[in-house]
C-alpha positions in Angstrom: 67.0 180.9 48.7 69.6 178.6 50.3 67.0 175.8 50.5 66.0 176.3 46.8 69.7 176.1 45.8 70.2 172.8 47.7 67.0 171.4 46.2 68.1 172.5 42.7 71.6 171.0 43.1 70.1 167.7 44.2 67.7 167.8 41.2 70.5 168.5 38.7 72.7 165.7 40.3 69.8 163.2 40.0 69.4 164.1 36.3 73.2 163.7 35.7 73.3 160.4 37.6 70.4 159.0 35.6 71.9 160.1 32.3 75.2 158.6 33.2 73.7 155.3 34.3 71.8 154.8 31.0 74.7 156.0 28.8 77.0 153.6 30.6 74.5 150.7 30.4 74.0 151.2 26.6 77.8 151.4 26.1 78.2 148.1 28.1 75.5 146.3 26.1 76.9 147.2 22.7 80.5 146.7 23.6 80.1 143.4 25.5 77.8 142.1 22.8 80.2 143.0 20.0 83.2 141.5 21.9 81.3 138.2 22.7 80.5 137.8 19.0 84.1 138.7 17.8 85.7 136.4 20.4 83.4 133.4 19.9 86.1 131.4 18.0 88.5 131.9 20.9 85.9 130.8 23.3 85.3 127.6 21.4 89.0 126.9 21.3 89.4 127.5 25.0 86.4 125.4 25.9 87.9 122.3 24.1 91.4 122.9 25.4 90.4 123.5 29.1 88.1 120.4 29.1 91.0 118.1 28.1 91.9 117.5 31.8 88.4 116.2 32.5 87.0 119.2 34.3 84.4 121.8 33.2 85.5 124.7 30.9 83.8 127.3 33.0 83.9 128.2 36.7 81.3 130.2 38.5 80.8 131.4 42.0 78.7 133.9 44.0 80.0 137.5 44.0 78.7 140.7 45.4 77.6 143.5 43.1 76.4 147.1 43.6 74.7 147.7 47.0 75.4 144.1 48.1 73.4 142.3 45.4 74.6 138.7 44.8 75.1 137.3 41.3 76.7 134.3 39.5 80.2 135.3 38.3 81.8 133.5 35.4 85.4 132.7 34.4 87.2 130.2 32.3 88.4 127.5 34.7 92.1 128.1 35.4 92.5 125.9 38.5 92.0 122.2 39.3 88.3 121.2 39.9 88.7 120.9 43.7 90.4 124.3 44.0 87.9 125.7 46.5 88.4 122.8 48.9 92.2 123.2 48.7 92.0 126.9 49.5 91.2 126.2 53.1 94.5 124.3 53.4 96.4 127.2 51.8 95.0 130.1 53.8 98.0 130.3 56.0 100.1 131.1 52.9 98.0 134.1 51.9 100.4 136.7 50.5 97.9 139.6 50.3 98.3 142.3 52.9 95.2 142.8 55.1 94.0 139.2 54.9 90.6 140.2 53.3 91.4 138.7 49.9 93.4 135.6 49.1 96.4 135.7 46.7 99.4 133.3 46.1 101.9 134.0 43.4 102.7 130.3 43.0 99.3 128.9 43.8 99.6 125.1 43.3 95.9 124.9 42.3 96.5 126.6 39.0 96.7 124.4 35.9 99.4 124.8 33.1 96.8 126.3 30.7 95.4 128.3 33.6 98.8 130.1 34.2 98.7 131.3 30.5 95.1 132.5 30.5 95.5 134.2 33.9 98.6 136.0 32.8 96.8 137.5 29.9 93.5 137.8 31.8 91.8 135.6 29.2 90.1 133.7 32.1 88.1 136.9 32.8 86.5 137.0 29.3 83.2 135.1 30.2 82.4 138.1 32.4 81.4 139.9 29.2 78.3 137.7 29.6 77.8 139.2 33.1 78.1 142.7 31.6 75.6 141.9 28.9 73.2 140.6 31.5 73.6 143.7 33.7 75.3 141.9 36.6 78.5 144.0 36.0 79.9 146.8 34.0 83.0 146.9 31.8 84.6 149.3 34.2 84.2 149.4 38.0 85.6 148.0 41.2 86.2 144.2 41.0 83.3 142.2 42.5 84.3 140.6 45.9 83.3 137.3 47.4 80.6 137.2 50.2 83.1 136.1 52.8 85.3 139.1 51.9 82.5 141.6 52.2 81.6 140.1 55.6 85.0 141.4 56.9 84.7 144.9 55.2 84.8 148.0 57.3 82.3 150.8 56.6 85.0 152.5 54.4 85.7 149.4 52.4 82.0 148.9 51.8 82.1 152.1 49.7 83.5 149.9 46.9 80.0 148.6 46.5 78.5 152.0 45.7 79.2 151.5 42.0 78.5 148.8 39.5 81.3 146.2 39.8 83.4 145.8 36.7 85.9 143.7 34.7 88.6 146.4 34.9 89.3 149.2 37.3 92.1 151.7 38.3 94.2 149.3 40.3 93.8 146.6 37.6 95.8 148.9 35.3 98.2 150.1 38.0 99.7 146.9 39.3 96.8 144.6 39.8 97.3 142.2 42.7 100.7 143.7 43.6 98.7 146.6 45.2 97.7 146.1 48.8 94.0 145.8 49.6 93.8 149.1 51.5 95.2 150.9 48.4 92.8 149.0 46.1 89.9 150.4 48.2 91.3 154.0 48.0 91.6 153.7 44.2 88.1 152.2 43.9 86.6 155.1 46.0 88.6 157.6 43.8 87.0 156.0 40.7 83.5 156.2 42.1 83.9 159.9 43.1 85.1 160.8 39.6 83.0 158.4 37.6 82.4 159.4 34.0 82.2 157.8 30.5 85.4 159.5 29.5 87.2 158.0 32.5 85.8 154.6 31.7 87.1 154.8 28.1 90.5 155.9 29.3 90.7 152.9 31.8 89.6 150.5 29.0 92.4 151.8 26.8 94.9 151.5 29.7 93.8 147.9 30.3 95.2 146.7 27.0 98.9 147.4 27.7 98.4 146.4 31.4 97.2 142.9 30.2 99.9 142.5 27.6 102.6 143.3 30.1 101.0 141.0 32.7 102.2 143.2 35.6 100.7 142.0 38.9 99.0 139.0 37.3 99.0 135.7 39.3 
């Protein structure tokens, strides 16, 4: 009987997981598609404005998704075109505890328009395209860089057990002000309690968090 109970629990869990995945995916498709359409005038304005300094309007880089899958991650460019090369020279000024991810509150690479769009998280809007494509979800742990994942411990790799997202618990609880170790704990907490209702609550909490700009850099 004990064996039957274990098998039954696993069967029920598999059904629940499958239902949640498809419900979340459908929600992501409809929401990201509607937002991309509604925000298209803002996208056009930002493309023209950002390109005024001679660089591209968009910035892309390789990020790590669920279970270690690589994908192209898109943002509006908020830094000077050679920002990645300059990063090597600034590594000693990393203000993020733990040293796994890089953060500077007064990063000299950020452009004037970049400071505005980063403060309001507008630079993240192109990731709606990543969501529509299925690279990411609206809600989930933030996708890390390959060189960050290379330094992950086994506990930190648990962040990759869910679809990576545009917003997450620590994004609405202080953003980059939260130390990396605490970010990991909050991401694992989200994964263990993942549900559509929790996703909706986090999306609603994201609006005031963005408007207040707490923890933005």
